PDB file of N, CA, C and O in Angstrom:
ATOM      1  N   ARG A   1       5.070 -14.236  -1.506  1.00  0.00           N
ATOM      2  CA  ARG A   1       4.837 -15.017  -0.306  1.00  0.00           C
ATOM      3  C   ARG A   1       3.350 -15.200  -0.059  1.00  0.00           C
ATOM      4  O   ARG A   1       2.898 -16.277   0.328  1.00  0.00           O
ATOM      5  N   LEU A   2       2.605 -14.146  -0.286  1.00  0.00           N
ATOM      6  CA  LEU A   2       1.166 -14.247  -0.049  1.00  0.00           C
ATOM      7  C   LEU A   2       0.536 -15.263  -0.985  1.00  0.00           C
ATOM      8  O   LEU A   2      -0.293 -16.072  -0.568  1.00  0.00           O
ATOM      9  N   GLY A   3       0.930 -15.222  -2.252  1.00  0.00           N
ATOM     10  CA  GLY A   3       0.381 -16.173  -3.221  1.00  0.00           C
ATOM     11  C   GLY A   3       0.707 -17.604  -2.858  1.00  0.00           C
ATOM     12  O   GLY A   3      -0.136 -18.491  -2.993  1.00  0.00           O
ATOM     13  N   THR A   4       1.919 -17.832  -2.401  1.00  0.00           N
ATOM     14  CA  THR A   4       2.329 -19.181  -2.005  1.00  0.00           C
ATOM     15  C   THR A   4       1.528 -19.647  -0.793  1.00  0.00           C
ATOM     16  O   THR A   4       1.049 -20.780  -0.754  1.00  0.00           O
ATOM     17  N   ALA A   5       1.389 -18.776   0.184  1.00  0.00           N
ATOM     18  CA  ALA A   5       0.644 -19.145   1.385  1.00  0.00           C
ATOM     19  C   ALA A   5      -0.822 -19.393   1.066  1.00  0.00           C
ATOM     20  O   ALA A   5      -1.426 -20.340   1.571  1.00  0.00           O
ATOM     21  N   MET A   6      -1.386 -18.542   0.230  1.00  0.00           N
ATOM     22  CA  MET A   6      -2.802 -18.709  -0.118  1.00  0.00           C
ATOM     23  C   MET A   6      -3.007 -19.955  -0.967  1.00  0.00           C
ATOM     24  O   MET A   6      -3.952 -20.713  -0.752  1.00  0.00           O
ATOM     25  N   GLY A   7      -2.123 -20.161  -1.927  1.00  0.00           N
ATOM     26  CA  GLY A   7      -2.251 -21.328  -2.791  1.00  0.00           C
ATOM     27  C   GLY A   7      -2.116 -22.631  -2.030  1.00  0.00           C
ATOM     28  O   GLY A   7      -2.786 -23.617  -2.337  1.00  0.00           O
ATOM     29  N   GLY A   8      -1.245 -22.626  -1.036  1.00  0.00           N
ATOM     30  CA  GLY A   8      -1.044 -23.834  -0.244  1.00  0.00           C
ATOM     31  C   GLY A   8      -2.188 -24.139   0.698  1.00  0.00           C
ATOM     32  O   GLY A   8      -2.340 -25.273   1.153  1.00  0.00           O
ATOM     33  N   SER A   9      -3.003 -23.120   0.996  1.00  0.00           N
ATOM     34  CA  SER A   9      -4.106 -23.361   1.921  1.00  0.00           C
ATOM     35  C   SER A   9      -5.457 -23.427   1.213  1.00  0.00           C
ATOM     36  O   SER A   9      -6.476 -23.705   1.844  1.00  0.00           O
ATOM     37  N   ALA A  10      -5.469 -23.174  -0.084  1.00  0.00           N
ATOM     38  CA  ALA A  10      -6.726 -23.219  -0.840  1.00  0.00           C
ATOM     39  C   ALA A  10      -7.190 -24.664  -0.984  1.00  0.00           C
ATOM     40  O   ALA A  10      -6.392 -25.573  -1.211  1.00  0.00           O
ATOM     41  N   GLY A  11      -8.460 -24.847  -0.850  1.00  0.00           N
ATOM     42  CA  GLY A  11      -9.040 -26.169  -1.066  1.00  0.00           C
ATOM     43  C   GLY A  11      -8.831 -27.138   0.086  1.00  0.00           C
ATOM     44  O   GLY A  11      -9.007 -28.345  -0.083  1.00  0.00           O
ATOM     45  N   THR A  12      -8.462 -26.636   1.241  1.00  0.00           N
ATOM     46  CA  THR A  12      -8.288 -27.512   2.393  1.00  0.00           C
ATOM     47  C   THR A  12      -8.960 -26.886   3.608  1.00  0.00           C
ATOM     48  O   THR A  12      -9.133 -25.670   3.684  1.00  0.00           O
ATOM     49  N   THR A  13      -9.326 -27.719   4.532  1.00  0.00           N
ATOM     50  CA  THR A  13      -9.927 -27.220   5.770  1.00  0.00           C
ATOM     51  C   THR A  13      -8.922 -27.261   6.924  1.00  0.00           C
ATOM     52  O   THR A  13      -9.253 -26.938   8.065  1.00  0.00           O
ATOM     53  N   GLN A  14      -7.696 -27.662   6.605  1.00  0.00           N
ATOM     54  CA  GLN A  14      -6.672 -27.715   7.643  1.00  0.00           C
ATOM     55  C   GLN A  14      -6.190 -26.310   7.972  1.00  0.00           C
ATOM     56  O   GLN A  14      -6.281 -25.394   7.155  1.00  0.00           O
ATOM     57  N   LEU A  15      -5.680 -26.163   9.181  1.00  0.00           N
ATOM     58  CA  LEU A  15      -5.115 -24.889   9.600  1.00  0.00           C
ATOM     59  C   LEU A  15      -3.840 -24.626   8.817  1.00  0.00           C
ATOM     60  O   LEU A  15      -3.190 -25.564   8.355  1.00  0.00           O
ATOM     61  N   PRO A  16      -3.475 -23.348   8.663  1.00  0.00           N
ATOM     62  CA  PRO A  16      -2.236 -23.037   7.961  1.00  0.00           C
ATOM     63  C   PRO A  16      -1.024 -23.616   8.684  1.00  0.00           C
ATOM     64  O   PRO A  16      -1.005 -23.727   9.909  1.00  0.00           O
ATOM     65  N   THR A  17      -0.023 -23.978   7.905  1.00  0.00           N
ATOM     66  CA  THR A  17       1.216 -24.496   8.484  1.00  0.00           C
ATOM     67  C   THR A  17       2.016 -23.339   9.077  1.00  0.00           C
ATOM     68  O   THR A  17       1.684 -22.173   8.868  1.00  0.00           O
ATOM     69  N   ALA A  18       3.056 -23.668   9.809  1.00  0.00           N
ATOM     70  CA  ALA A  18       3.924 -22.634  10.381  1.00  0.00           C
ATOM     71  C   ALA A  18       4.554 -21.793   9.270  1.00  0.00           C
ATOM     72  O   ALA A  18       4.689 -20.577   9.409  1.00  0.00           O
ATOM     73  N   THR A  19       4.934 -22.433   8.183  1.00  0.00           N
ATOM     74  CA  THR A  19       5.522 -21.704   7.053  1.00  0.00           C
ATOM     75  C   THR A  19       4.504 -20.753   6.438  1.00  0.00           C
ATOM     76  O   THR A  19       4.832 -19.607   6.131  1.00  0.00           O
ATOM     77  N   GLN A  20       3.270 -21.218   6.257  1.00  0.00           N
ATOM     78  CA  GLN A  20       2.231 -20.350   5.699  1.00  0.00           C
ATOM     79  C   GLN A  20       1.946 -19.175   6.635  1.00  0.00           C
ATOM     80  O   GLN A  20       1.768 -18.048   6.173  1.00  0.00           O
ATOM     81  N   LYS A  21       1.904 -19.423   7.927  1.00  0.00           N
ATOM     82  CA  LYS A  21       1.681 -18.340   8.886  1.00  0.00           C
ATOM     83  C   LYS A  21       2.811 -17.314   8.808  1.00  0.00           C
ATOM     84  O   LYS A  21       2.571 -16.107   8.837  1.00  0.00           O
ATOM     85  N   ARG A  22       4.043 -17.809   8.707  1.00  0.00           N
ATOM     86  CA  ARG A  22       5.195 -16.905   8.587  1.00  0.00           C
ATOM     87  C   ARG A  22       5.082 -16.085   7.303  1.00  0.00           C
ATOM     88  O   ARG A  22       5.316 -14.876   7.307  1.00  0.00           O
ATOM     89  N   ASP A  23       4.721 -16.753   6.201  1.00  0.00           N
ATOM     90  CA  ASP A  23       4.582 -16.052   4.921  1.00  0.00           C
ATOM     91  C   ASP A  23       3.480 -15.001   4.979  1.00  0.00           C
ATOM     92  O   ASP A  23       3.640 -13.907   4.437  1.00  0.00           O
ATOM     93  N   PHE A  24       2.363 -15.321   5.631  1.00  0.00           N
ATOM     94  CA  PHE A  24       1.295 -14.320   5.796  1.00  0.00           C
ATOM     95  C   PHE A  24       1.808 -13.128   6.595  1.00  0.00           C
ATOM     96  O   PHE A  24       1.525 -11.979   6.256  1.00  0.00           O
ATOM     97  N   GLY A  25       2.562 -13.403   7.656  1.00  0.00           N
ATOM     98  CA  GLY A  25       3.121 -12.331   8.477  1.00  0.00           C
ATOM     99  C   GLY A  25       4.095 -11.456   7.694  1.00  0.00           C
ATOM    100  O   GLY A  25       4.060 -10.231   7.805  1.00  0.00           O
ATOM    101  N   LEU A  26       4.964 -12.083   6.903  1.00  0.00           N
ATOM    102  CA  LEU A  26       5.911 -11.320   6.091  1.00  0.00           C
ATOM    103  C   LEU A  26       5.190 -10.486   5.032  1.00  0.00           C
ATOM    104  O   LEU A  26       5.572  -9.347   4.762  1.00  0.00           O
ATOM    105  N   ALA A  27       4.151 -11.061   4.440  1.00  0.00           N
ATOM    106  CA  ALA A  27       3.372 -10.317   3.447  1.00  0.00           C
ATOM    107  C   ALA A  27       2.674  -9.131   4.102  1.00  0.00           C
ATOM    108  O   ALA A  27       2.615  -8.050   3.516  1.00  0.00           O
ATOM    109  N   GLU A  28       2.156  -9.315   5.286  1.00  0.00           N
ATOM    110  CA  GLU A  28       1.498  -8.223   6.005  1.00  0.00           C
ATOM    111  C   GLU A  28       2.496  -7.109   6.331  1.00  0.00           C
ATOM    112  O   GLU A  28       2.191  -5.927   6.167  1.00  0.00           O
ATOM    113  N   THR A  29       3.673  -7.489   6.786  1.00  0.00           N
ATOM    114  CA  THR A  29       4.710  -6.508   7.099  1.00  0.00           C
ATOM    115  C   THR A  29       5.097  -5.717   5.853  1.00  0.00           C
ATOM    116  O   THR A  29       5.194  -4.491   5.892  1.00  0.00           O
ATOM    117  N   GLY A  30       5.315  -6.423   4.756  1.00  0.00           N
ATOM    118  CA  GLY A  30       5.671  -5.761   3.501  1.00  0.00           C
ATOM    119  C   GLY A  30       4.570  -4.837   3.013  1.00  0.00           C
ATOM    120  O   GLY A  30       4.845  -3.735   2.538  1.00  0.00           O
ATOM    121  N   PHE A  31       3.326  -5.279   3.128  1.00  0.00           N
ATOM    122  CA  PHE A  31       2.213  -4.438   2.703  1.00  0.00           C
ATOM    123  C   PHE A  31       2.112  -3.189   3.564  1.00  0.00           C
ATOM    124  O   PHE A  31       1.874  -2.098   3.046  1.00  0.00           O
ATOM    125  N   ASN A  32       2.289  -3.336   4.866  1.00  0.00           N
ATOM    126  CA  ASN A  32       2.208  -2.178   5.761  1.00  0.00           C
ATOM    127  C   ASN A  32       3.309  -1.169   5.459  1.00  0.00           C
ATOM    128  O   ASN A  32       3.079   0.037   5.547  1.00  0.00           O
ATOM    129  N   GLN A  33       4.499  -1.643   5.106  1.00  0.00           N
ATOM    130  CA  GLN A  33       5.577  -0.736   4.712  1.00  0.00           C
ATOM    131  C   GLN A  33       5.202   0.005   3.436  1.00  0.00           C
ATOM    132  O   GLN A  33       5.377   1.220   3.340  1.00  0.00           O
ATOM    133  N   PHE A  34       4.687  -0.729   2.461  1.00  0.00           N
ATOM    134  CA  PHE A  34       4.256  -0.130   1.197  1.00  0.00           C
ATOM    135  C   PHE A  34       3.149   0.891   1.437  1.00  0.00           C
ATOM    136  O   PHE A  34       3.167   1.982   0.867  1.00  0.00           O
ATOM    137  N   LYS A  35       2.191   0.533   2.280  1.00  0.00           N
ATOM    138  CA  LYS A  35       1.080   1.438   2.584  1.00  0.00           C
ATOM    139  C   LYS A  35       1.592   2.730   3.204  1.00  0.00           C
ATOM    140  O   LYS A  35       1.106   3.809   2.867  1.00  0.00           O
ATOM    141  N   GLY A  36       2.557   2.638   4.097  1.00  0.00           N
ATOM    142  CA  GLY A  36       3.148   3.825   4.702  1.00  0.00           C
ATOM    143  C   GLY A  36       3.832   4.708   3.674  1.00  0.00           C
ATOM    144  O   GLY A  36       3.742   5.934   3.740  1.00  0.00           O
ATOM    145  N   GLN A  37       4.510   4.087   2.728  1.00  0.00           N
ATOM    146  CA  GLN A  37       5.171   4.846   1.666  1.00  0.00           C
ATOM    147  C   GLN A  37       4.155   5.555   0.779  1.00  0.00           C
ATOM    148  O   GLN A  37       4.365   6.702   0.384  1.00  0.00           O
ATOM    149  N   VAL A  38       3.070   4.886   0.470  1.00  0.00           N
ATOM    150  CA  VAL A  38       2.021   5.491  -0.365  1.00  0.00           C
ATOM    151  C   VAL A  38       1.374   6.660   0.377  1.00  0.00           C
ATOM    152  O   VAL A  38       1.135   7.716  -0.210  1.00  0.00           O
ATOM    153  N   GLU A  39       1.091   6.472   1.664  1.00  0.00           N
ATOM    154  CA  GLU A  39       0.496   7.559   2.450  1.00  0.00           C
ATOM    155  C   GLU A  39       1.424   8.763   2.513  1.00  0.00           C
ATOM    156  O   GLU A  39       0.970   9.903   2.413  1.00  0.00           O
ATOM    157  N   ALA A  40       2.727   8.519   2.679  1.00  0.00           N
ATOM    158  CA  ALA A  40       3.707   9.610   2.719  1.00  0.00           C
ATOM    159  C   ALA A  40       3.761  10.323   1.369  1.00  0.00           C
ATOM    160  O   ALA A  40       3.873  11.548   1.316  1.00  0.00           O
ATOM    161  N   PHE A  41       3.684   9.567   0.287  1.00  0.00           N
ATOM    162  CA  PHE A  41       3.685  10.149  -1.051  1.00  0.00           C
ATOM    163  C   PHE A  41       2.491  11.087  -1.234  1.00  0.00           C
ATOM    164  O   PHE A  41       2.641  12.199  -1.741  1.00  0.00           O
ATOM    165  N   TYR A  42       1.316  10.639  -0.823  1.00  0.00           N
ATOM    166  CA  TYR A  42       0.123  11.472  -1.005  1.00  0.00           C
ATOM    167  C   TYR A  42       0.162  12.720  -0.125  1.00  0.00           C
ATOM    168  O   TYR A  42      -0.338  13.770  -0.525  1.00  0.00           O
ATOM    169  N   LYS A  43       0.743  12.619   1.056  1.00  0.00           N
ATOM    170  CA  LYS A  43       0.891  13.812   1.898  1.00  0.00           C
ATOM    171  C   LYS A  43       1.827  14.812   1.229  1.00  0.00           C
ATOM    172  O   LYS A  43       1.566  16.015   1.238  1.00  0.00           O
ATOM    173  N   THR A  44       2.914  14.313   0.651  1.00  0.00           N
ATOM    174  CA  THR A  44       3.851  15.178  -0.066  1.00  0.00           C
ATOM    175  C   THR A  44       3.171  15.803  -1.277  1.00  0.00           C
ATOM    176  O   THR A  44       3.349  16.990  -1.549  1.00  0.00           O
ATOM    177  N   LEU A  45       2.397  15.011  -2.000  1.00  0.00           N
ATOM    178  CA  LEU A  45       1.681  15.517  -3.170  1.00  0.00           C
ATOM    179  C   LEU A  45       0.700  16.613  -2.767  1.00  0.00           C
ATOM    180  O   LEU A  45       0.599  17.635  -3.445  1.00  0.00           O
ATOM    181  N   GLU A  46      -0.015  16.408  -1.678  1.00  0.00           N
ATOM    182  CA  GLU A  46      -0.950  17.425  -1.199  1.00  0.00           C
ATOM    183  C   GLU A  46      -0.218  18.711  -0.834  1.00  0.00           C
ATOM    184  O   GLU A  46      -0.716  19.805  -1.100  1.00  0.00           O
ATOM    185  N   ALA A  47       0.956  18.588  -0.228  1.00  0.00           N
ATOM    186  CA  ALA A  47       1.746  19.771   0.126  1.00  0.00           C
ATOM    187  C   ALA A  47       2.174  20.525  -1.130  1.00  0.00           C
ATOM    188  O   ALA A  47       2.162  21.756  -1.152  1.00  0.00           O
ATOM    189  N   TYR A  48       2.554  19.787  -2.180  1.00  0.00           N
ATOM    190  CA  TYR A  48       2.916  20.426  -3.444  1.00  0.00           C
ATOM    191  C   TYR A  48       1.721  21.152  -4.046  1.00  0.00           C
ATOM    192  O   TYR A  48       1.855  22.260  -4.566  1.00  0.00           O
ATOM    193  N   GLU A  49       0.559  20.526  -3.975  1.00  0.00           N
ATOM    194  CA  GLU A  49      -0.639  21.156  -4.523  1.00  0.00           C
ATOM    195  C   GLU A  49      -0.966  22.451  -3.788  1.00  0.00           C
ATOM    196  O   GLU A  49      -1.347  23.441  -4.412  1.00  0.00           O
ATOM    197  N   VAL A  50      -0.820  22.447  -2.477  1.00  0.00           N
ATOM    198  CA  VAL A  50      -1.049  23.660  -1.686  1.00  0.00           C
ATOM    199  C   VAL A  50      -0.033  24.732  -2.081  1.00  0.00           C
ATOM    200  O   VAL A  50      -0.391  25.898  -2.249  1.00  0.00           O
ATOM    201  N   ALA A  51       1.219  24.341  -2.226  1.00  0.00           N
ATOM    202  CA  ALA A  51       2.259  25.297  -2.614  1.00  0.00           C
ATOM    203  C   ALA A  51       1.984  25.871  -4.005  1.00  0.00           C
ATOM    204  O   ALA A  51       2.178  27.065  -4.231  1.00  0.00           O
ATOM    205  N   LEU A  52       1.537  25.034  -4.932  1.00  0.00           N
ATOM    206  CA  LEU A  52       1.204  25.518  -6.276  1.00  0.00           C
ATOM    207  C   LEU A  52       0.058  26.517  -6.230  1.00  0.00           C
ATOM    208  O   LEU A  52       0.082  27.548  -6.902  1.00  0.00           O
ATOM    209  N   GLU A  53      -0.934  26.192  -5.433  1.00  0.00           N
ATOM    210  CA  GLU A  53      -2.090  27.075  -5.300  1.00  0.00           C
ATOM    211  C   GLU A  53      -1.667  28.427  -4.721  1.00  0.00           C
ATOM    212  O   GLU A  53      -2.070  29.476  -5.223  1.00  0.00           O
ATOM    213  N   LYS A  54      -0.856  28.396  -3.666  1.00  0.00           N
ATOM    214  CA  LYS A  54      -0.391  29.633  -3.034  1.00  0.00           C
ATOM    215  C   LYS A  54       0.479  30.455  -3.982  1.00  0.00           C
ATOM    216  O   LYS A  54       0.472  31.685  -3.925  1.00  0.00           O
ATOM    217  N   ALA A  55       1.223  29.781  -4.850  1.00  0.00           N
ATOM    218  CA  ALA A  55       2.106  30.475  -5.792  1.00  0.00           C
ATOM    219  C   ALA A  55       1.339  31.035  -6.985  1.00  0.00           C
ATOM    220  O   ALA A  55       1.896  31.766  -7.804  1.00  0.00           O
ATOM    221  N   GLY A  56       0.047  30.683  -7.076  1.00  0.00           N
ATOM    222  CA  GLY A  56      -0.771  31.185  -8.169  1.00  0.00           C
ATOM    223  C   GLY A  56      -0.601  30.423  -9.473  1.00  0.00           C
ATOM    224  O   GLY A  56      -0.906  30.936 -10.550  1.00  0.00           O
ATOM    225  N   ALA A  57      -0.114  29.201  -9.367  1.00  0.00           N
ATOM    226  CA  ALA A  57       0.060  28.379 -10.575  1.00  0.00           C
ATOM    227  C   ALA A  57      -1.304  28.085 -11.204  1.00  0.00           C
ATOM    228  O   ALA A  57      -2.289  27.882 -10.494  1.00  0.00           O
ATOM    229  N   PRO A  58      -1.357  28.064 -12.534  1.00  0.00           N
ATOM    230  CA  PRO A  58      -2.635  27.746 -13.187  1.00  0.00           C
ATOM    231  C   PRO A  58      -3.045  26.298 -12.909  1.00  0.00           C
ATOM    232  O   PRO A  58      -2.210  25.433 -12.645  1.00  0.00           O
ATOM    233  N   TRP A  59      -4.339  26.069 -12.974  1.00  0.00           N
ATOM    234  CA  TRP A  59      -4.866  24.731 -12.747  1.00  0.00           C
ATOM    235  C   TRP A  59      -4.341  23.805 -13.836  1.00  0.00           C
ATOM    236  O   TRP A  59      -4.199  24.206 -14.992  1.00  0.00           O
ATOM    237  N   THR A  60      -4.057  22.576 -13.463  1.00  0.00           N
ATOM    238  CA  THR A  60      -3.620  21.552 -14.419  1.00  0.00           C
ATOM    239  C   THR A  60      -4.514  20.332 -14.272  1.00  0.00           C
ATOM    240  O   THR A  60      -5.019  20.057 -13.183  1.00  0.00           O
ATOM    241  N   PRO A  61      -4.714  19.593 -15.372  1.00  0.00           N
ATOM    242  CA  PRO A  61      -5.574  18.412 -15.299  1.00  0.00           C
ATOM    243  C   PRO A  61      -5.109  17.441 -14.214  1.00  0.00           C
ATOM    244  O   PRO A  61      -3.916  17.173 -14.073  1.00  0.00           O
ATOM    245  N   GLY A  62      -6.063  16.925 -13.456  1.00  0.00           N
ATOM    246  CA  GLY A  62      -5.774  15.970 -12.398  1.00  0.00           C
ATOM    247  C   GLY A  62      -5.562  16.613 -11.043  1.00  0.00           C
ATOM    248  O   GLY A  62      -5.548  15.934 -10.017  1.00  0.00           O
ATOM    249  N   ARG A  63      -5.396  17.932 -11.045  1.00  0.00           N
ATOM    250  CA  ARG A  63      -5.196  18.622  -9.786  1.00  0.00           C
ATOM    251  C   ARG A  63      -6.551  18.963  -9.174  1.00  0.00           C
ATOM    252  O   ARG A  63      -7.513  19.238  -9.892  1.00  0.00           O
ATOM    253  N   LYS A  64      -6.621  18.943  -7.842  1.00  0.00           N
ATOM    254  CA  LYS A  64      -7.875  19.265  -7.173  1.00  0.00           C
ATOM    255  C   LYS A  64      -8.266  20.697  -7.465  1.00  0.00           C
ATOM    256  O   LYS A  64      -7.417  21.564  -7.672  1.00  0.00           O
ATOM    257  N   ASN A  65      -9.565  20.926  -7.478  1.00  0.00           N
ATOM    258  CA  ASN A  65     -10.050  22.303  -7.699  1.00  0.00           C
ATOM    259  C   ASN A  65      -9.971  23.115  -6.441  1.00  0.00           C
ATOM    260  O   ASN A  65     -10.336  24.291  -6.441  1.00  0.00           O
TER     261      ASN A  65
END
């Protein structure tokens, strides 16, 4: 949706159409949902790292020091 909205408004000085505005809004909503999922994933990952550290697990590549 974002690509369609952007492509339709590229090269013009006219305001976005109602359809383009709707598509931008839907793309924003979808991105915000995705962003929330990514943030939740990283919080879970951090919790696992803390648990590994507390359990005395050896360091592994990619894990924080």
